[in-house]
VMD Tcl script that builds the backbone (N, CA, C; Angstrom):
set m [mol new atoms 228]
animate dup $m
set s [atomselect $m all]
$s set {name element resname resid chain x y z} {
  {N N MET 1 A 4.379 9.254 14.871}
  {CA C MET 1 A 3.118 9.818 14.343}
  {C C MET 1 A 3.277 9.846 12.883}
  {N N LYS 2 A 4.061 10.276 12.215}
  {CA C LYS 2 A 4.606 10.279 10.753}
  {C C LYS 2 A 4.158 9.038 10.153}
  {N N LYS 3 A 5.062 7.919 10.631}
  {CA C LYS 3 A 4.800 6.759 9.876}
  {C C LYS 3 A 3.253 6.216 9.994}
  {N N ARG 4 A 2.557 6.460 11.013}
  {CA C ARG 4 A 1.397 6.114 11.392}
  {C C ARG 4 A 0.456 6.777 10.213}
  {N N LEU 5 A 0.612 7.992 10.254}
  {CA C LEU 5 A -0.155 8.775 9.205}
  {C C LEU 5 A -0.034 8.444 7.760}
  {N N LYS 6 A 1.106 8.145 7.431}
  {CA C LYS 6 A 1.767 7.686 6.027}
  {C C LYS 6 A 0.931 6.181 5.735}
  {N N ARG 7 A 0.983 5.483 6.576}
  {CA C ARG 7 A 0.047 4.122 6.588}
  {C C ARG 7 A -1.201 4.300 6.328}
  {N N ILE 8 A -1.824 5.306 7.106}
  {CA C ILE 8 A -3.407 5.320 6.873}
  {C C ILE 8 A -3.739 5.797 5.648}
  {N N LEU 9 A -2.910 6.937 5.300}
  {CA C LEU 9 A -3.278 7.605 3.750}
  {C C LEU 9 A -2.946 6.397 2.783}
  {N N SER 10 A -1.971 5.824 2.784}
  {CA C SER 10 A -1.782 4.778 1.715}
  {C C SER 10 A -2.772 3.803 1.787}
  {N N ARG 11 A -2.930 3.313 2.850}
  {CA C ARG 11 A -3.968 2.378 2.918}
  {C C ARG 11 A -5.561 3.006 2.432}
  {N N ALA 12 A -5.823 4.245 2.659}
  {CA C ALA 12 A -6.932 4.870 2.124}
  {C C ALA 12 A -6.875 4.878 0.523}
  {N N ARG 13 A -5.798 5.479 0.053}
  {CA C ARG 13 A -5.585 5.668 -1.243}
  {C C ARG 13 A -5.849 4.454 -1.962}
  {N N TYR 14 A -5.223 3.327 -1.756}
  {CA C TYR 14 A -5.124 1.936 -2.333}
  {C C TYR 14 A -6.745 1.439 -2.276}
  {N N ALA 15 A -7.404 1.634 -1.077}
  {CA C ALA 15 A -8.744 1.097 -0.878}
  {C C ALA 15 A -9.731 1.845 -1.918}
  {N N ALA 16 A -9.508 3.155 -2.253}
  {CA C ALA 16 A -10.235 3.956 -2.973}
  {C C ALA 16 A -10.162 3.336 -4.515}
  {N N ILE 17 A -8.995 3.110 -4.898}
  {CA C ILE 17 A -8.609 2.698 -6.147}
  {C C ILE 17 A -9.229 1.180 -6.393}
  {N N GLY 18 A -8.925 0.581 -5.517}
  {CA C GLY 18 A -9.272 -1.044 -5.485}
  {C C GLY 18 A -10.964 -0.768 -5.601}
  {N N ALA 19 A -11.699 0.008 -4.884}
  {CA C ALA 19 A -12.970 -0.005 -4.911}
  {C C ALA 19 A -13.480 0.391 -6.338}
  {N N ALA 20 A -12.842 1.437 -6.860}
  {CA C ALA 20 A -13.357 2.080 -8.257}
  {C C ALA 20 A -13.143 0.789 -9.365}
  {N N VAL 21 A -12.014 0.199 -9.193}
  {CA C VAL 21 A -11.576 -0.845 -10.159}
  {C C VAL 21 A -12.655 -2.063 -9.766}
  {N N GLY 22 A -12.941 -2.336 -8.748}
  {CA C GLY 22 A -13.897 -3.592 -8.510}
  {C C GLY 22 A -15.224 -3.229 -8.888}
  {N N ALA 23 A -15.809 -2.016 -8.762}
  {CA C ALA 23 A -16.694 -1.431 -8.911}
  {C C ALA 23 A -17.141 -1.497 -10.494}
  {N N GLY 24 A -16.123 -0.944 -11.137}
  {CA C GLY 24 A -16.126 -0.796 -12.524}
  {C C GLY 24 A -16.157 -2.435 -13.162}
  {N N ILE 25 A -15.624 -3.217 -12.598}
  {CA C ILE 25 A -15.472 -4.516 -13.217}
  {C C ILE 25 A -16.936 -5.230 -12.972}
  {N N GLY 26 A -17.296 -5.108 -11.757}
  {CA C GLY 26 A -18.385 -5.611 -11.300}
  {C C GLY 26 A -19.745 -4.869 -12.128}
  {N N GLY 27 A -19.536 -3.632 -12.367}
  {CA C GLY 27 A -20.728 -2.991 -13.121}
  {C C GLY 27 A -21.069 -3.474 -14.501}
  {N N LEU 28 A -19.980 -4.225 -14.997}
  {CA C LEU 28 A -20.169 -5.032 -16.508}
  {C C LEU 28 A -21.093 -5.955 -16.148}
  {N N VAL 29 A -21.081 -6.750 -15.152}
  {CA C VAL 29 A -22.067 -7.837 -14.724}
  {C C VAL 29 A -23.495 -7.134 -14.583}
  {N N GLY 30 A -23.414 -6.279 -13.430}
  {CA C GLY 30 A -24.834 -5.718 -13.005}
  {C C GLY 30 A -24.646 -4.756 -11.862}
  {N N ARG 31 A -25.623 -4.473 -11.299}
  {CA C ARG 31 A -25.779 -3.500 -10.278}
  {C C ARG 31 A -25.251 -4.032 -8.946}
  {N N ASN 32 A -25.843 -5.131 -8.690}
  {CA C ASN 32 A -25.299 -5.751 -7.267}
  {C C ASN 32 A -23.992 -6.251 -7.330}
  {N N ALA 33 A -23.463 -6.721 -8.567}
  {CA C ALA 33 A -22.080 -7.120 -8.658}
  {C C ALA 33 A -21.133 -5.999 -8.692}
  {N N ALA 34 A -21.651 -4.761 -9.065}
  {CA C ALA 34 A -20.816 -3.389 -8.833}
  {C C ALA 34 A -20.552 -3.147 -7.271}
  {N N SER 35 A -21.699 -3.562 -6.656}
  {CA C SER 35 A -21.635 -3.122 -5.368}
  {C C SER 35 A -20.716 -3.985 -4.540}
  {N N THR 36 A -20.698 -5.517 -4.754}
  {CA C THR 36 A -19.685 -6.563 -4.289}
  {C C THR 36 A -18.532 -6.248 -4.723}
  {N N GLY 37 A -18.388 -5.896 -6.184}
  {CA C GLY 37 A -16.873 -5.731 -6.438}
  {C C GLY 37 A -16.206 -4.438 -5.900}
  {N N GLY 38 A -17.079 -3.371 -5.554}
  {CA C GLY 38 A -16.583 -2.295 -4.989}
  {C C GLY 38 A -16.092 -2.714 -3.488}
  {N N ALA 39 A -16.660 -3.430 -2.848}
  {CA C ALA 39 A -16.335 -3.746 -1.594}
  {C C ALA 39 A -15.223 -4.591 -1.249}
  {N N LEU 40 A -15.348 -5.573 -2.393}
  {CA C LEU 40 A -13.963 -6.620 -2.454}
  {C C LEU 40 A -12.707 -5.845 -2.927}
  {N N GLY 41 A -13.041 -5.010 -3.875}
  {CA C GLY 41 A -11.983 -4.161 -4.425}
  {C C GLY 41 A -11.438 -3.350 -3.328}
  {N N ALA 42 A -12.020 -2.753 -2.482}
  {CA C ALA 42 A -11.685 -1.835 -1.369}
  {C C ALA 42 A -10.859 -2.628 -0.228}
  {N N ILE 43 A -11.164 -3.811 0.256}
  {CA C ILE 43 A -10.689 -4.581 0.905}
  {C C ILE 43 A -9.074 -5.041 0.340}
  {N N VAL 44 A -9.071 -5.474 -0.819}
  {CA C VAL 44 A -7.969 -5.744 -1.530}
  {C C VAL 44 A -6.978 -4.536 -1.525}
  {N N GLY 45 A -7.565 -3.525 -2.164}
  {CA C GLY 45 A -6.753 -2.386 -2.077}
  {C C GLY 45 A -6.089 -1.962 -0.611}
  {N N ALA 46 A -7.044 -1.844 0.437}
  {CA C ALA 46 A -6.559 -1.510 1.665}
  {C C ALA 46 A -5.266 -2.159 2.236}
  {N N THR 47 A -5.436 -3.708 1.745}
  {CA C THR 47 A -4.306 -4.573 2.321}
  {C C THR 47 A -3.222 -4.239 1.427}
  {N N ILE 48 A -3.324 -4.050 0.350}
  {CA C ILE 48 A -2.014 -3.522 -0.685}
  {C C ILE 48 A -1.556 -2.491 -0.214}
  {N N GLY 49 A -2.376 -1.527 0.210}
  {CA C GLY 49 A -1.807 -0.075 0.594}
  {C C GLY 49 A -1.016 -0.272 1.928}
  {N N GLU 50 A -1.551 -1.102 2.771}
  {CA C GLU 50 A -0.677 -1.420 3.916}
  {C C GLU 50 A 0.588 -2.240 3.902}
  {N N LYS 51 A 0.598 -3.167 3.171}
  {CA C LYS 51 A 1.877 -3.950 2.878}
  {C C LYS 51 A 2.876 -3.137 2.176}
  {N N ARG 52 A 2.427 -2.375 1.220}
  {CA C ARG 52 A 3.461 -1.434 0.364}
  {C C ARG 52 A 4.123 -0.550 1.266}
  {N N VAL 53 A 3.288 0.109 2.401}
  {CA C VAL 53 A 4.094 1.014 3.088}
  {C C VAL 53 A 4.957 0.126 4.002}
  {N N THR 54 A 4.753 -0.874 4.620}
  {CA C THR 54 A 5.666 -1.690 5.166}
  {C C THR 54 A 6.885 -2.048 4.542}
  {N N VAL 55 A 6.688 -2.394 3.380}
  {CA C VAL 55 A 7.714 -2.685 2.416}
  {C C VAL 55 A 8.669 -1.661 2.230}
  {N N ASP 56 A 8.046 -0.612 1.877}
  {CA C ASP 56 A 8.699 0.559 1.545}
  {C C ASP 56 A 9.651 0.969 2.807}
  {N N SER 57 A 9.210 0.869 3.956}
  {CA C SER 57 A 10.038 1.369 5.220}
  {C C SER 57 A 11.107 0.485 5.419}
  {N N PHE 58 A 10.818 -0.851 5.306}
  {CA C PHE 58 A 11.908 -1.910 5.494}
  {C C PHE 58 A 13.104 -1.739 4.587}
  {N N ILE 59 A 12.636 -1.293 3.213}
  {CA C ILE 59 A 13.640 -0.853 2.223}
  {C C ILE 59 A 14.483 0.310 2.719}
  {N N GLU 60 A 13.786 1.215 3.300}
  {CA C GLU 60 A 14.598 2.313 3.626}
  {C C GLU 60 A 15.623 2.054 4.874}
  {N N ASP 61 A 15.039 1.171 5.730}
  {CA C ASP 61 A 15.850 0.795 6.964}
  {C C ASP 61 A 17.042 0.041 6.295}
  {N N VAL 62 A 16.926 -0.823 5.429}
  {CA C VAL 62 A 17.921 -1.600 4.720}
  {C C VAL 62 A 19.028 -0.560 4.113}
  {N N LYS 63 A 18.472 0.234 3.579}
  {CA C LYS 63 A 19.564 1.276 2.792}
  {C C LYS 63 A 20.421 2.043 3.736}
  {N N GLU 64 A 19.605 2.391 4.958}
  {CA C GLU 64 A 20.365 3.268 6.129}
  {C C GLU 64 A 21.343 2.336 6.631}
  {N N ARG 65 A 20.959 1.124 6.961}
  {CA C ARG 65 A 22.083 0.074 7.592}
  {C C ARG 65 A 23.193 0.113 6.609}
  {N N ARG 66 A 22.949 -0.208 5.352}
  {CA C ARG 66 A 24.112 -0.368 4.326}
  {C C ARG 66 A 24.881 0.932 4.230}
  {N N ALA 67 A 24.314 1.976 4.538}
  {CA C ALA 67 A 25.255 3.130 4.124}
  {C C ALA 67 A 26.239 3.338 5.419}
  {N N GLU 68 A 25.726 2.943 6.639}
  {CA C GLU 68 A 26.162 2.994 7.776}
  {C C GLU 68 A 27.540 1.977 7.644}
  {N N ARG 69 A 27.307 1.092 7.266}
  {CA C ARG 69 A 28.384 -0.046 6.970}
  {C C ARG 69 A 29.504 0.365 6.159}
  {N N VAL 70 A 28.849 1.174 4.969}
  {CA C VAL 70 A 30.002 1.587 3.896}
  {C C VAL 70 A 30.820 2.559 4.632}
  {N N GLU 71 A 30.185 3.666 5.455}
  {CA C GLU 71 A 30.927 4.687 6.231}
  {C C GLU 71 A 31.855 3.939 7.258}
  {N N LEU 72 A 31.542 3.044 7.809}
  {CA C LEU 72 A 32.469 2.228 8.815}
  {C C LEU 72 A 33.658 1.690 8.080}
  {N N ALA 73 A 33.257 1.051 6.908}
  {CA C ALA 73 A 34.343 0.325 6.208}
  {C C ALA 73 A 35.281 1.370 5.448}
  {N N ASP 74 A 34.742 2.494 5.286}
  {CA C ASP 74 A 35.728 3.674 4.551}
  {C C ASP 74 A 36.558 4.239 5.960}
  {N N GLU 75 A 36.064 4.026 7.113}
  {CA C GLU 75 A 37.051 4.684 8.013}
  {C C GLU 75 A 38.142 3.826 8.207}
  {N N ASP 76 A 38.041 2.668 8.228}
  {CA C ASP 76 A 39.210 1.684 8.364}
  {C C ASP 76 A 40.047 1.574 7.386}
}
mol reanalyze $m
mol bondsrecalc $m
mol representation Tube
mol addrep $m
């Protein structure tokens, strides 16, 4: 449950940041472009947020496995 909640919050955070950036850039062009930029920015941000959590959890798993190997090597 904790992993799922972390993924959801990360996706939401990055989606909000992406929407703000996209809307800001689109706002330089016009009102309709701001709306479209916000939507596209939210999609990109949500994708980045989900991938980042996945990569972070993978890195943590690798670190744990490596620590276990070192402990086993020290015992020998």
